Structure formats: C-alpha cells, structure tokens
C-alpha positions as CSV (number, residue, x, y, z in Angstrom):
1,M,-11.8,8.7,9.8
2,V,-11.0,6.0,7.2
3,A,-9.7,6.3,3.6
4,F,-8.7,3.8,0.9
5,P,-5.3,4.7,-0.6
6,Y,-5.4,3.4,-4.2
7,S,-2.6,2.2,-6.5
8,K,-1.5,3.6,-9.9
9,I,-0.1,2.3,-13.1
10,N,2.1,4.1,-15.5
11,L,0.8,4.5,-19.1
12,G,4.2,5.0,-20.8
13,L,7.3,6.2,-19.0
14,H,10.0,8.1,-20.7
15,V,13.3,8.8,-18.9
16,I,14.3,12.0,-20.7
17,S,17.5,13.4,-18.9
18,K,19.7,13.1,-15.9
19,R,19.4,16.1,-13.5
20,E,22.2,17.8,-11.6
21,D,20.5,16.8,-8.3
22,G,21.0,13.1,-9.2
23,Y,17.3,12.5,-10.1
24,H,16.0,12.1,-13.6
25,N,13.5,14.1,-15.6
26,I,10.7,11.8,-16.7
27,E,7.4,11.9,-18.6
28,T,4.6,9.5,-17.7
29,C,0.9,9.2,-17.3
30,F,-0.1,8.3,-13.8
31,Y,-3.5,6.4,-13.9
32,P,-5.4,5.6,-10.7
33,V,-6.4,1.9,-10.1
34,P,-8.9,0.9,-7.5
35,W,-6.7,-1.7,-5.7
36,T,-6.4,-0.2,-2.3
37,D,-4.9,-0.2,1.2
38,I,-7.1,0.9,4.2
39,L,-6.0,3.8,6.3
40,E,-7.5,5.0,9.6
41,I,-6.6,8.1,11.6
42,I,-8.3,9.1,14.9
43,L,-7.4,11.5,17.6
44,A,-5.5,10.0,20.5
45,K,-3.8,10.9,23.8
46,K,-0.4,10.0,22.3
47,F,0.9,9.4,18.8
48,S,1.0,5.8,17.5
49,F,1.3,3.9,14.3
50,T,0.2,0.3,13.8
51,S,-0.2,-1.9,10.7
52,S,-1.8,-5.1,9.7
53,G,-2.1,-7.2,6.6
54,A,1.0,-7.6,4.3
55,V,4.4,-7.1,6.0
56,I,5.9,-3.6,5.3
57,P,9.6,-3.8,4.8
58,G,12.0,-1.4,6.5
59,S,12.0,0.2,9.9
60,V,8.7,1.6,11.3
61,E,10.3,5.1,11.7
62,D,10.8,5.2,7.9
63,N,7.2,4.6,7.1
64,L,5.8,7.5,5.0
65,C,2.6,7.7,7.0
66,I,4.7,8.7,10.0
67,K,6.8,11.1,8.0
68,A,3.6,12.7,6.6
69,F,2.3,13.2,10.1
70,H,5.5,14.8,11.4
71,L,5.7,17.0,8.3
72,L,2.3,18.6,9.1
73,Q,2.9,18.5,12.8
74,T,6.0,20.6,12.5
75,R,4.0,23.2,10.5
76,F,0.6,23.2,12.3
77,D,1.4,21.8,15.8
78,L,-1.0,18.9,15.4
79,A,-2.4,17.0,18.4
80,P,-1.5,13.3,18.7
81,V,-3.3,10.8,16.5
82,K,-3.5,7.0,16.1
83,I,-2.7,5.8,12.6
84,H,-3.5,2.3,11.5
85,L,-2.6,1.0,8.1
86,H,-4.0,-2.2,6.7
87,K,-1.6,-3.1,4.0
88,V,-3.0,-4.8,0.9
89,L,-1.0,-3.3,-2.0
90,P,2.3,-5.1,-2.7
91,T,5.5,-3.1,-2.0
92,G,8.3,-2.6,-4.5
93,A,5.8,-3.2,-7.3
94,G,5.8,0.1,-9.3
95,L,2.2,0.7,-8.1
96,G,2.9,3.6,-5.8
97,G,1.4,2.0,-2.7
98,G,3.7,3.7,-0.2
99,S,3.3,7.1,-1.9
100,S,-0.4,6.7,-1.9
101,D,-0.4,5.9,1.9
102,A,1.6,9.1,2.5
103,A,-0.6,11.3,0.4
104,F,-3.8,9.9,2.0
105,T,-2.3,10.5,5.4
106,L,-1.9,14.2,4.5
107,R,-5.5,14.2,3.1
108,L,-7.0,12.6,6.2
109,L,-5.0,14.9,8.6
110,N,-6.3,17.9,6.5
111,S,-9.8,16.7,7.2
112,V,-9.4,15.6,10.8
113,F,-7.8,18.9,11.9
114,E,-9.8,21.1,9.4
115,L,-6.6,22.6,8.1
116,N,-8.3,23.8,4.9
117,L,-5.2,23.1,2.8
118,N,-6.0,23.3,-0.9
119,T,-4.9,21.0,-3.6
120,I,-1.8,22.9,-4.5
121,Q,-0.7,23.1,-0.8
122,L,-1.3,19.4,-0.3
123,R,0.7,18.6,-3.5
124,N,3.6,20.7,-2.3
125,F,3.7,18.9,1.1
126,A,3.4,15.5,-0.7
127,A,6.3,16.3,-3.0
128,Q,8.5,16.6,0.0
129,L,7.7,12.9,0.8
130,G,8.4,11.3,-2.6
131,S,8.5,12.0,-6.3
132,D,5.1,10.5,-7.1
133,C,3.3,11.3,-3.8
134,S,1.7,14.4,-5.3
135,F,-0.2,12.4,-7.8
136,F,-2.3,10.8,-5.1
137,V,-3.7,14.1,-3.9
138,Q,-6.2,14.2,-6.8
139,D,-8.2,11.2,-8.0
140,K,-7.7,11.4,-11.7
141,P,-5.2,10.7,-14.5
142,M,-2.3,13.1,-14.6
143,L,0.7,13.8,-16.8
144,G,3.8,13.8,-14.6
145,S,7.1,15.5,-15.5
146,G,10.2,16.7,-13.7
147,R,10.8,14.0,-11.0
148,G,7.1,13.1,-11.4
149,E,5.9,15.8,-9.1
150,L,5.0,18.3,-11.8
151,L,1.4,17.4,-12.8
152,I,-1.2,18.5,-15.2
153,D,-4.6,17.0,-16.0
154,L,-4.6,14.5,-18.8
155,P,-7.9,13.6,-20.5
156,V,-7.4,9.8,-20.9
157,S,-9.9,7.3,-19.8
158,L,-9.9,3.5,-19.5
159,K,-13.5,3.5,-18.2
160,G,-15.3,0.2,-18.9
161,L,-12.1,-1.7,-19.8
162,Y,-11.0,-4.6,-17.8
163,M,-7.5,-4.7,-16.1
164,V,-5.4,-7.5,-14.9
165,L,-2.4,-6.7,-12.6
166,V,0.2,-9.3,-11.8
167,K,3.0,-9.0,-9.2
168,P,5.6,-11.7,-9.3
169,D,7.8,-12.5,-6.3
170,I,10.7,-10.4,-7.8
171,H,12.3,-7.3,-6.3
172,V,13.5,-4.7,-8.8
173,S,15.8,-2.0,-7.4
174,T,14.7,1.4,-8.6
175,A,18.3,2.5,-8.6
176,D,19.3,-0.5,-10.8
177,A,16.4,0.2,-13.1
178,Y,17.5,3.8,-13.6
179,A,21.2,2.7,-14.0
180,G,20.2,0.5,-16.9
181,V,18.4,3.3,-18.8
182,K,20.0,5.7,-21.4
183,P,18.0,8.9,-21.1
184,N,16.5,10.0,-24.4
185,V,14.0,12.6,-25.7
186,P,11.2,10.6,-27.4
187,Q,10.1,11.4,-30.9
188,Q,6.4,11.4,-30.0
189,T,5.0,12.7,-26.7
190,L,2.8,10.6,-24.4
191,T,0.0,13.1,-24.9
192,D,-0.1,12.4,-28.6
193,I,0.1,8.6,-28.2
194,L,-2.6,8.5,-25.5
195,T,-5.1,10.1,-27.9
196,L,-5.0,7.0,-30.0
197,P,-7.2,4.0,-29.4
198,V,-5.8,1.6,-26.7
199,A,-5.4,-1.2,-29.3
200,E,-2.9,1.1,-31.1
201,W,-0.7,1.6,-28.0
202,K,1.2,-1.7,-28.2
203,D,4.1,-0.5,-30.5
204,R,4.0,3.1,-29.5
205,L,3.5,3.5,-25.7
206,V,6.8,2.5,-24.1
207,N,8.1,2.1,-20.6
208,D,11.9,2.9,-20.9
209,F,12.6,0.7,-17.9
210,E,11.4,-2.5,-19.6
211,K,14.5,-3.1,-21.7
212,S,17.0,-3.3,-18.9
213,V,14.6,-4.9,-16.3
214,F,13.5,-7.6,-18.7
215,A,17.2,-8.4,-19.5
216,K,17.8,-9.0,-15.8
217,H,14.4,-10.5,-15.0
218,P,13.1,-12.4,-18.0
219,A,10.2,-13.8,-15.9
220,I,8.7,-10.3,-15.8
221,E,8.8,-10.1,-19.6
222,A,7.2,-13.5,-19.8
223,I,4.2,-12.1,-17.8
224,K,3.8,-9.3,-20.3
225,N,3.9,-11.7,-23.2
226,E,1.4,-14.0,-21.5
227,L,-1.1,-11.2,-21.1
228,Y,-0.8,-10.4,-24.9
229,T,-1.2,-14.1,-25.6
230,H,-4.6,-14.0,-23.8
231,G,-5.9,-11.0,-25.7
232,A,-4.7,-7.9,-23.9
233,L,-5.2,-4.8,-25.9
234,Y,-2.1,-3.3,-24.2
235,A,0.3,-4.7,-21.6
236,S,3.2,-3.1,-19.8
237,M,5.4,-3.1,-16.7
238,S,4.3,-0.4,-14.3
239,G,7.0,2.1,-13.2
240,S,10.3,0.4,-12.6
241,G,8.5,-2.9,-11.9
242,S,8.0,-5.6,-11.0
243,S,4.3,-5.6,-11.5
244,V,2.8,-5.9,-15.0
245,F,-0.7,-5.0,-16.2
246,G,-2.8,-5.9,-19.1
247,I,-5.8,-4.0,-20.4
248,F,-8.6,-6.1,-21.9
249,S,-11.9,-5.2,-23.7
250,S,-13.9,-7.7,-21.5
251,Q,-13.6,-9.7,-18.3
252,T,-10.7,-12.2,-18.5
253,E,-9.9,-14.8,-15.8
254,L,-6.2,-15.5,-15.7
255,S,-5.6,-16.2,-12.0
256,H,-4.8,-19.8,-12.9
257,Q,-2.1,-18.6,-15.3
258,F,-0.3,-16.7,-12.6
259,K,-0.4,-19.1,-9.6
260,E,1.6,-18.0,-6.5
261,M,1.8,-14.4,-7.8
262,Q,-0.2,-11.5,-6.4
263,Y,-3.1,-10.9,-8.7
264,W,-5.8,-8.3,-9.0
265,A,-8.4,-7.8,-11.7
266,D,-11.5,-5.6,-12.2
267,Y,-13.3,-3.2,-14.5
268,L,-12.0,0.4,-14.4
269,N,-14.1,3.4,-13.6
C-alpha cells in the first residue's frame, strides 16, 4: 500500500508562552502543500525499513516511521511489515516532512491491518511522536495550539493561488529559534487575520521566529524579500525555517533566481 506524505506551511506563528514542561504554547495555521514524499508499507516475514532519495540525517533507529510502527505494534501486536520511504521533502526545513511521514505510517498501518482507528485515536497516537504530527492525520487546514497538537478546523483556502517554496542550504536549530523568541500574546488572533484577503496579510500575519532567525541568517530574509520583489501577495518563513514560501496570484517562474537551492512551485488545491 502506497501513500504520499505531504508537506505543510505555517500561515502565521505566534509563540505565546513558555510551558512548565519546557515546551511553548503556540498559535499557528497549518496548511497542507502537495509537495510529497512516497511511502510504501507491505506485509513481510520480518520487519524492515529502507529509504531512497534524499539522505535522511540521524540514525535509522530514530526515524519516525519506525517509531510509529513500534507505537502501534505495542498496542495491537502487529505482524511484521516492510516500510520503504522515498525521501523528497527537505529535512530541517520547517515543512513537517518527518512528522508527515510518521502520521502517514500510522494511517497506512491502520488500513493494512484494518485497525479501524478513528481520526481522534490516530491524532492521539500521532501526538506521541511529535508536536505537529497530529496535523497530518487530516488533509485540511487546521488551527494549531498548545504545542501544536491541539487542532480545530480553520476555513481558510489558498485554492487557485500559486505557491513558490525555497529551501536554502542553511540549517536552523529549532532550539535556537525558540531561544531567540520572547513569548507574547498577540493583539490580533490568527483567525481574525486569516479572514482578510491574502494581499492584506503582509503587515499583519507574522511568524515570531523570523526576527531572531533573520538576524542570524540574513540569507533567509533575502529570499523573503526577493519573493516580494517578484510580486508575491504574501511571503513568510515556514515554522522555524529555513524554508520560505511566497503566494502569488498567477504562475511565476523563479527557479533561476534561486539556483542551487531546493525549489518547488505549483498551484494550490
């Protein structure tokens, strides 16, 4: 059985407060983007995990696909499977690629073994794997709060608009990004801002990580400025970076502007 774990962007990201457990309370809109990995799971005589495509950093044992399998295996005594992941999405990009792979592993295992887990149950399992894993259980925009695992539907649509995503060869540490942010309760909620036309988001829809990340990595800010120079209605860093996206009203070819960077562009559904 094959699935296509997609990426996400963050439409606004407010870091509201530091929690006693060491995490932060945030407010963000997770929006699905059809730039995908490829994941296959089939029954096998013994468990195995293989990958192809882009190199996945870290040890194989730490891969979230493996952790997702063991999480359900402990609960449901699953038979062995073979998992193969073809990695396309860049890692450390603020696009949720690893989280998406984990959530889609849960979803595929639910189908392969006919576990009949509902959305809430899948989201609860996903939350044990990572703060934004739960978002990838449902294929629609969601308002995330808490660590990002508390989700409610959000009626925002970018359908018919054109998106450009750029990932420079820069690693941004999530821990460093949080360390550079001063938590603050915003004056206007994301829900209110996102009801406005996209062209009015520029000075209102803010990613709180940008200030400190841009100070340390001005090349990321330069990408955002370049997207606006070429007519983006709205541009922002996604998550804690380092990828940057621009939303355009029509098809825009900018690959030549971002040579030697990972680049994706398409209309949104």
